[in-house]
C-alpha positions in Angstrom: 114.0 -46.8 184.7 115.3 -44.5 182.4 113.8 -41.1 181.9 113.8 -39.3 178.7 114.1 -35.7 178.1 112.6 -34.2 175.3 114.1 -30.9 173.8 111.5 -28.2 174.1 111.5 -26.0 171.1 111.8 -22.5 172.3 111.4 -20.0 169.5 112.7 -16.7 169.9 110.0 -14.0 169.9 110.6 -11.3 167.5 108.9 -8.0 167.5 106.6 -7.1 164.7 107.3 -4.2 162.5 103.8 -3.0 162.6 101.9 -1.6 165.4 99.6 -3.6 167.7 97.1 -0.8 167.8 94.4 -0.9 165.1 92.7 2.5 165.0 89.9 1.5 162.7 88.1 -0.8 165.2 88.8 1.8 168.1 87.2 4.5 166.1 84.2 2.1 165.3 83.8 1.1 168.8 84.0 4.7 170.1 81.2 5.8 167.5 79.1 2.9 168.6 79.5 3.6 172.3 78.7 7.4 171.5 75.7 6.5 169.6 74.4 4.1 172.1 75.0 6.9 174.8 72.9 9.4 173.0 70.2 7.0 172.3 70.1 5.7 176.0 70.2 9.4 177.1 67.1 10.3 174.9 65.4 7.2 176.4 66.3 8.3 179.9 65.0 11.7 179.2 61.7 10.5 178.2 61.5 8.2 181.3 62.5 11.1 183.4 59.8 13.3 182.1 57.2 10.7 183.0 58.3 11.0 186.6 57.6 14.8 187.1 54.3 16.4 187.1 53.3 20.0 187.0 50.9 19.4 189.9 52.2 19.3 193.4 52.3 16.0 195.3 51.6 14.1 191.7 55.2 13.3 190.7 58.2 11.7 192.1 60.2 13.5 194.8 63.3 15.4 194.0 65.4 13.0 196.0 63.9 10.0 194.0 64.2 11.8 190.8 68.0 12.5 191.4 68.7 9.0 192.7 67.1 7.4 189.7 68.9 9.9 187.3 72.2 8.9 188.7 71.5 5.2 188.5 70.4 5.5 184.8 73.6 7.6 184.1 75.7 4.7 185.5 73.8 2.2 183.5 74.2 4.3 180.4 78.0 4.4 180.9 78.3 0.7 181.5 76.2 -0.4 178.5 77.8 2.0 176.1 81.3 1.3 177.3 80.6 -2.5 177.1 79.2 -2.4 173.6 82.1 0.0 172.3 84.8 -2.0 174.0 83.4 -5.4 172.8 83.1 -4.2 169.2 86.7 -2.6 169.3 88.2 -5.8 170.8 86.4 -8.2 168.3 87.0 -6.1 165.2 90.6 -6.0 165.9 92.9 -7.9 163.5 93.9 -11.1 165.3 97.5 -11.9 165.3 98.4 -15.5 165.2 101.2 -17.2 167.1 100.9 -15.1 170.3 100.0 -16.2 173.8 96.2 -16.1 174.8 97.0 -13.6 177.6 98.6 -11.2 175.0 95.4 -11.5 172.9 93.2 -10.8 176.0 95.4 -7.7 176.8 95.2 -6.3 173.3 91.4 -6.9 173.2 91.2 -5.1 176.5 93.5 -2.2 175.3 91.4 -1.6 172.2 88.3 -1.6 174.3 89.9 1.0 176.7 90.9 3.0 173.8 87.4 3.1 172.4 86.0 3.9 175.8 88.4 6.9 176.0 87.6 8.1 172.6 83.9 7.8 172.9 84.2 9.8 176.4 85.9 12.7 174.5 83.3 12.6 171.8 80.6 12.9 174.3 82.3 15.4 176.5 82.9 17.6 173.3 79.3 17.3 172.1 77.6 18.0 175.6 80.2 20.9 176.1 79.1 22.4 172.9 75.5 22.2 173.8 76.1 23.6 177.3 78.1 26.6 175.7 75.4 27.2 173.3 72.7 27.2 176.1 74.8 29.5 178.4 75.4 31.8 175.5 71.7 32.0 174.7 71.0 32.8 178.3 73.6 35.5 178.4 72.3 37.0 175.2 68.6 37.1 176.6 69.9 38.7 179.9 71.8 41.4 177.9 68.8 42.1 175.7 66.6 42.4 179.0 69.1 44.7 180.6 69.4 46.9 177.3 65.7 47.4 177.3 65.6 48.2 181.0 68.4 50.7 180.4 66.7 52.3 177.5 63.5 52.7 179.4 65.3 54.3 182.3 67.2 56.7 180.0 63.9 57.5 178.2 62.4 58.4 181.6 65.4 60.4 182.7 65.3 62.5 179.5 61.7 63.1 179.9 62.2 64.3 183.5 65.1 66.5 182.4 62.9 68.2 179.9 60.6 69.5 182.4 57.9 66.9 182.3 56.3 65.7 185.7 57.3 62.5 187.4 54.0 60.9 186.4 55.1 61.1 182.7 58.5 59.8 183.4 57.3 56.7 185.4 54.5 56.0 182.6 57.3 55.0 180.3 58.4 52.3 182.7 54.9 50.9 183.5 
C-alpha cells in the first residue's frame, strides 16, 4: 500500500491595514438598544401604575411591586441588549477569508461595544433627569425656607416695635 501525502496550502495570514472595529454599526446598535430601553421603560411604568391603588388593600403589596419592578428591569436590559448587539453584529462589514471563530468573535465584540455605548447613553440621560429632579426639589425647599424666614423676621420686627405677641404670631398663622 502506498500512501500519498498531499501538500496542504498554508497561506500566511497578513494583518489588515484597516481596523476591525466598525463604529457605524456599533452606534446604530447602541441607539437601537437605548430607544428600546426607553420604550420598554415607558411600558413598564404604565404596567406598574396599574398595580398601585390609592385605596388601602386594593393594590399590590410593596414587596410584589418591588419584585415585579426588578424582574421587569432585568427583562428590559436583556431585550434591549440583545437587539442592539444583534444589530451591531449583523450590520458590521463582513470580512472574507477569515475563520468562522474570528467572525463570531468580531460580531460579539461589536455587540458588546454597542451594549457599552447604550449603557452610557441611558446612564447619562437618567442622570440628567435625576439631577434636574433633585435641583427642583432643592429649589422648592429653599423657597419654603425663605418664606418661613421672612415670616419670622416680620414677626420679630413687629415684636421689637412694641406690638403685642398676638400681633406677631398673627403674621405666621
